[in-house]
C-alpha positions in Angstrom: -34.2 -150.4 -126.7 -32.7 -148.9 -123.6 -29.2 -147.4 -123.6 -29.0 -147.4 -119.8 -28.3 -150.8 -118.2 -30.8 -152.0 -115.6 -29.3 -152.2 -112.1 -28.1 -155.7 -111.1 -30.5 -156.8 -108.4 -29.0 -160.3 -108.0 -26.0 -159.6 -105.9 -26.4 -157.7 -102.6 -24.3 -154.7 -102.0 -23.0 -153.5 -98.7 -24.6 -150.3 -97.5 -22.4 -147.3 -98.1 -23.5 -145.2 -95.1 -24.6 -145.6 -91.5 -23.1 -148.1 -89.1 -20.6 -150.7 -90.2 -21.4 -154.4 -89.9 -20.5 -156.0 -86.5 -17.7 -158.5 -86.5 -19.3 -161.2 -84.3 -15.9 -162.8 -83.4 -14.5 -159.5 -82.1 -17.7 -158.9 -80.1 -17.7 -162.3 -78.5 -14.1 -162.3 -77.5 -14.4 -158.7 -76.2 -17.3 -159.7 -74.0 -15.5 -162.8 -72.8 -12.4 -160.7 -71.9 -14.6 -158.2 -70.0 -16.4 -160.9 -68.2 -13.2 -162.7 -67.1 -11.7 -159.3 -66.0 -14.9 -158.6 -64.0 -14.8 -162.1 -62.4 -11.1 -161.5 -61.4 -12.0 -158.1 -60.0 -14.8 -159.6 -57.9 -12.6 -162.3 -56.5 -9.8 -159.8 -55.7 -12.2 -157.5 -53.9 -13.5 -160.5 -51.9 -17.0 -160.0 -53.1 -17.2 -163.5 -54.4 -15.6 -166.5 -52.7 -13.2 -168.8 -54.5 -15.7 -171.7 -54.2 -18.2 -169.8 -56.4 -15.7 -169.7 -59.3 -17.0 -173.0 -60.7 -20.3 -171.4 -61.8 -18.9 -167.8 -62.3 -16.1 -168.6 -64.7 -18.3 -170.2 -67.4 -20.8 -167.3 -67.2 -18.9 -164.8 -69.4 -18.5 -167.5 -72.1 -22.2 -168.3 -72.1 -23.3 -164.7 -72.1 -20.9 -163.8 -74.8 -22.1 -166.8 -76.9 -25.7 -165.7 -76.5 -24.8 -162.1 -77.5 -22.9 -163.5 -80.6 -25.8 -165.6 -81.7 -28.2 -162.7 -81.4 -25.9 -160.4 -83.3 -25.4 -162.9 -86.0 -29.1 -163.6 -86.5 -30.4 -160.1 -86.1 -27.5 -158.4 -87.9 -27.8 -160.7 -90.9 -31.5 -160.0 -91.2 -31.1 -156.2 -90.9 -28.2 -156.3 -93.4 -30.4 -158.2 -95.9 -33.3 -155.8 -95.4 -31.0 -152.8 -96.0 -29.6 -154.4 -99.1 -33.0 -155.2 -100.4 -34.2 -151.7 -99.8 -31.1 -150.3 -101.5 -31.9 -152.6 -104.5 -35.5 -151.4 -104.6 -34.4 -147.8 -104.4 -31.9 -148.3 -107.2 -34.5 -149.9 -109.4 -37.1 -147.1 -108.7 -34.4 -144.6 -109.6 -33.6 -146.4 -112.8 -37.3 -146.7 -113.8 -37.8 -142.9 -113.2 -34.8 -142.2 -115.4 -36.1 -144.5 -118.1 -39.5 -142.9 -117.9 -38.1 -139.4 -118.2 -35.9 -140.4 -121.1 -38.8 -142.0 -123.0 -41.0 -138.9 -122.3 -38.2 -136.6 -123.6 -37.8 -138.7 -126.7 -41.5 -138.8 -127.4 -41.7 -135.0 -126.9 -38.8 -134.5 -129.3 -40.5 -136.7 -131.9 -43.7 -134.8 -131.5 -41.9 -131.5 -131.9 -40.1 -132.7 -135.0 -43.5 -133.7 -136.6 -45.1 -130.3 -136.0 -44.9 -127.8 -138.9 -42.9 -124.7 -138.1 -45.0 -121.6 -138.2 -43.7 -118.1 -138.6 -45.4 -115.6 -136.3 -47.6 -113.1 -138.2 -46.2 -109.6 -138.4 -48.3 -107.0 -136.6 -50.0 -104.3 -138.7 -47.7 -101.4 -138.1 -50.0 -98.7 -139.7 -52.3 -98.5 -136.7 -52.2 -99.4 -133.0 -53.6 -102.7 -131.9 -57.1 -102.5 -130.3 -60.0 -104.7 -129.5 -61.9 -103.1 -132.4 -60.3 -104.3 -135.6 -62.9 -103.2 -138.2 -61.3 -100.4 -140.2 -64.5 -98.9 -141.7 -66.4 -98.3 -138.5 -65.6 -96.4 -135.3 -65.5 -98.3 -132.1 -68.8 -98.3 -130.1 -69.2 -95.3 -127.7 -67.1 -92.9 -129.8 -68.3 -90.4 -132.3 -66.7 -89.5 -135.5 -66.3 -85.8 -136.2 -67.4 -86.1 -139.8 -70.9 -87.6 -139.1 -73.8 -86.6 -136.8 -76.2 -88.8 -134.8 -78.1 -89.8 -137.9 -75.0 -91.2 -139.6 -75.1 -88.5 -142.4 -72.1 -86.3 -143.1 -72.0 -82.7 -142.0 
């Protein structure tokens, strides 16, 4: 049984970093205001005649509406994708923590089942060597008490 709760993947969460979500109403009204101001400036500078106002005045409204629709559609999809990726990442992190916790628990259980062994005390009467037979000299050395035939002097 897990002591850590699984992440709640049902409710999307807003991303905590990066850019903030676009307020579509503010975007549309800002574009309309800019478009109307540009139209007024064009009329005042005599670039556009007053007769052209009947097609020029609705243009900022139409362009701002198109921009608002695109923002709403594309922004919602991106926000959903970011939320889904954040959920997947949270779930992956949770799985890794659970796996690590289960591995630690299994290792502790394994260690608890192992008998405790005391290290053997080294023989302090002679230095440690590769030749551990006490009755014979190591190969390649001669003993002063014997000759080549193995008989005592």
